[in-house]
N, C-alpha and C positions, 0 to 999 in steps of 0.2 A: 071505422075506427080500427087502428092497427094494434094488435096484441104484442106489445114490446117484450113481455116476459117470454113468450114462445120464441121470438127471434133471438134473444140472448141465449136461450137454452140450446137452440139449434147450432148457433155459432160455437158454443162450448163443446158440443158433441163432435162437430166437424173438426175443430182444432185437436181434440183428443185423438180422433182417428188418424189425423195426419201425424201427430207426435208418436203414436204407437208404431206407425209405419217407419218413421225416422229411427226410432229405437231399435226396431228389428234390423234395419239396414246397418246401423252402427254395430250391433251385436254380431251380425254376419261378417262384417269387415274385421272385427277383432278376432273372430275365430279363424278367418283366413290368414290374418297376420301371424297369429300364434302358430298355425300349422306350417306356414312358410319358414318361420324362424326356428322351429324345433331342432332341425339338424345342427344349426349354429349353436343353440343352447346346449344340446347334447354333447357336441364337441368341446364346448367350453367347460363342461363339467368333468370330462375325462382327464386322468393323470398320465403324464408322460413318464415311461419307465425305460431305462437303458439296461440291456441284458448282455452279459458276457458269458458265453457258454464255452468252456475250455476243456479240451481233452489233452492227453500227453502228446498228441500229434497234430492237433488242429485247434483253432480258436475262432468262434463266430460271435460278432457283435451286432446287435440289432436294437432298434428303438420301437417301442409299442405304446399305444394309447389304451388305457383301461379304466373302468369304473369299479374294479374289484377292490375289496376292502383290505385283504391280506395278501402276502406273497404267495401263500399256498393256493388261494383262490385264483390268483393270476396265472400261476403255472398250469393249473387244471384248465382254466379258460383257454389258454394258448396251446394246450395239448403237449406241454413240455414234460416228459416223463423223467423220473429220477431213479437211479440205481440205488441199491441198498446202502452203499458207502459214499455216494456222491455228497459233496459238501456244498451247501447253499448259504450264501451270506448276503443280506442279513437272514435271520432265522425265519422259518416258514410262517410263524405266527406274527411276524412284524407287520405293522400297518403300512399300507401303500401311501407314499407321499409323492407329490409332483417332483420330477427330476431324480427320483431314486435310482441308484445303481444296484443291480442284482448280479451277483457273481456265482456261477455254477462251475465247480471243479469236478470233473468226472474221474472216478476211482478206477484203478486197474490193479491186477494181481501182481504181487512181488513177494520175494523171500527176505525175511529179516532174521539174522542170527544174533541172539542175545545170550551171553555167557556160554557160548559154544553150542547152544540149542537153536536149530533152524526151524522156523515156523512160517506159515502162510499168513500174509498180511495184505494190506492194500496201499498203493501209492497214489498220490495226487499231484497234479501239475504244480510246480513250485520247487522249493528247496527240500533237501534231505531232512532238515530240522522240522519243517512244516509237516512232512509225512510222518515223522516220529510222533509229533504232538497229536496229529489226527488219529493215530492208532493208540493214543493214551500211554505212550512209552516215555517215561520221564528220564532225563539225562542231565548231567552237569558238566562244568568245564573240565573236570579231571578225567571224565570218561574218554576212551579212545574210540572214535566213530569213523568208519570208512564206508563211503566217501565222506568228506567233511560236511558238517551240518549246513554250511553256506553254499554248497554245490547244488546245481539244479538236477532234478530227477530226469531220467530217460526211461523209455519203456522196458529196457533191459537192466535197470539198476537193481543191484542187490545190496542190502545194507548190513554191516556188521557192527555190533555194539559190544565193546569190551568194558565192563563195569569196573571202575577203580574205586575201592573202598579202603578206609583206614580205621584202625582201632588201636587202643593202648593195651599193653599186656605187662603185668608185673611178675617177674620171676626171681627166684633166689638162686644165686650162683656162688660157687666156691672161689676163694682167693688163694692161689697157689703160693706157698711160701717160697722165698728165695734162699739160696745157699751162698753164704759168704765164705770164701775159701782163703785160708792163709797157708803159707808154705813154710815148711820147717826142714832145713837141710840136715838136722840131727836125726830125723826119722828116716826109716828105710824107704827107698824109692817106691812110690805107689801106695804106701801105707796111709790109712786115713784114720782120723780120730775126731769123732763128733763131740764137740764141746757143748753144744746146745742143740736139742732137738727142735726141728721146725714144726710148726703147727699151722694148718691151713685156716684161712679166715672165711668169712661169709659176707655177702653183700646182697642187697635188694636192688634190682635193676628194672627200670621202667623203659619199655620199648614202644615206639610208634611203628606199627606193622602195616604195610601197604599191600593190598591184595589186588590182583587183576583176574577177574572171573573166578574169585574164591581161591586163587593160587597165590601164595606169598611171593612177592617180587622184591621187597625191600624191608629191611629191619633197621631202624635208627634208634640208638640209645638217646633218650631225652633226660634221664635222671638216674643217678646212682647213689645209693645210701649204704655206707659200710655198717653192717650190723656187728661184725666181730673182726678185729684187725688180725692179720696174719703175723705169726712170729717166725722170723727168719732163722734158718739153721746156720750154726757156726761150725765150720769144719777146718781141720788142719790136715794138709796133704804132705807126705814125706817126699823129699826131693834129693835125698842123700845119694850121691854118685850119679845124678842125672846129667845127661849131656845137654839138656835144654833148660838151663836155669832161666827163670823169668827175670826181667829187669826189675829193679826196685822202683817204688813210687808209682804214682798214677797221674790222671789227667782226664781230659774229655776228648772223645772222638765221635764225630757225626752226631753231636748232641747228647751222647751217653757218657757216663763216667766210667772210666776203667781203673782197675786197681793194679794190674800187672800187664806186662807186654813181652811177648816172645818175638825176637828178631831173627831174620834169616831162616824162617820155617819153610820147609819144602812142601809145596801144595800140589796135590794131584786133583784130577776131576773124574767123576764117574756118573753114569746114568744107566738105568735098567730099562731096556726096551720092553714095552707091554707084551709084544709078541713072543718074547723070550720068557719073561716071568710076569704074568699079569698082576700078581699080588706079592711084591717084594716086602720084606720085613727087616727093619733095622734092629740093631742090638737093643734098642729101647723097647722093642715090641711093637712099634708103630711103623707104618709104611714111610719110606724116605720121601721127602719133598725138597724143593729148593729151600735152602736154609738148614739142611741136615749136614752136619760135619762129623766125619769119622776121625777119631783121635786115638792116641795111646792113653788109656785111662790111668796108667801109672804116672803120666805127666799132667794130663788135663782130665779131671774127673768128669764122668758122664753127667749131663744135666747142666754143665757150665755154659753160661751165655757168653758168646764171643762176638767180636767184630773182626772180620777178615778183610785185610787190605785188598782192594780190587774186586771184592765179592759182596761185602755187606755183612749184615748181622746174621749170625748162625747159632745153632745150639749143638753142643757136643752130645750127640745121642746115637752114635754108631761107632763101630770098631772095624778093624780089618787086619788080616794076617800080615800085610806088608806095612801097616801103619805103626811104626815103632819109633819111639823117641820124639825127636823134633820134626814131626811129619803130620800133615792133615790130608784128608781126602774130602773134597767138596762135591755135594750132589748138585747136578746141573739139570736144566729143563729139557735138554735134548742132546743127542749124540754130537750134533754139529757144535753145540756150545762147548762140549768137552774138547773137541778138536781145537776150537778157538782158544781155549784156556791153555791147553798143553800142560807143561810143568813149570811152576814158577817158585821163586823164593820171595816170601812176603812176610809181613808183620802180622801177628795175631794178638789182639787185645782181649784181655779177660775183663768182661764188664761187671760192674757192681751188681 
């Protein structure tokens, strides 16, 4: 009699042994497959990074594969050292992503002059403006920067920054009264009679002041408020026996109103060389400048505003021993201008 139960058990055990053998074989094959494919998987997990390493004289571009998490870790991994002022973009704590571009700009020593003070700074490859920003130097469009901010740096570039600033200032100023002159041929020649005293006025003036490196370079009036009006002086001048009687009536000349006009006035020219007299003083007590006119005060009172034909506006604020009667002497800007003028006979207008 055959024991069937034992036969079935033996078959089961035999099949189990064969199955375990197959499982071991399959497991070994899987291990071998994974081992063979690991370099491929490892490569697939790496990120590709493009690095531009630029100095003022050279630029290196290279592609890397890395599994680092941050830019800083990557630079350490590749042994790429950074100087104190080197600029890295993006920042060191930025996360590495596939295809990332990393830019390194190597710093170099330069001099920058700001408001006349020269100091040691660093330059980077790129424009002058980028170097200023890298050094934390703020500027605006009004500032004078040399070389220009859009010019490219060189290893010998020095930068000068002239800071332009503006501010408003309010000041009080006097308003000089004018003298209105009338002529009276019944009074002795040169005699004066003040009919009404002049009084100076006052005004408040707002200026826009522009500074370059803290030095004022421009002052522009933007508002003027009269606080107190000036009161004009009224004066009568005697002309009895004068050989230079003014014409009657008035009109306009070069945009100004005149009240009298002297015709056929002899006009000289003078100039004081600084080497001869560095500090000349006119009869008014002020140094003569162009626009100074020497007169005979018996005919034209000192302080009178004049328009001189061929010369322009002038003020009667000087005298001279040879300036008698219908004669004037005009201050020029140079000796050559005096030669060019010579002696002329012109019209002199007494301005309002």
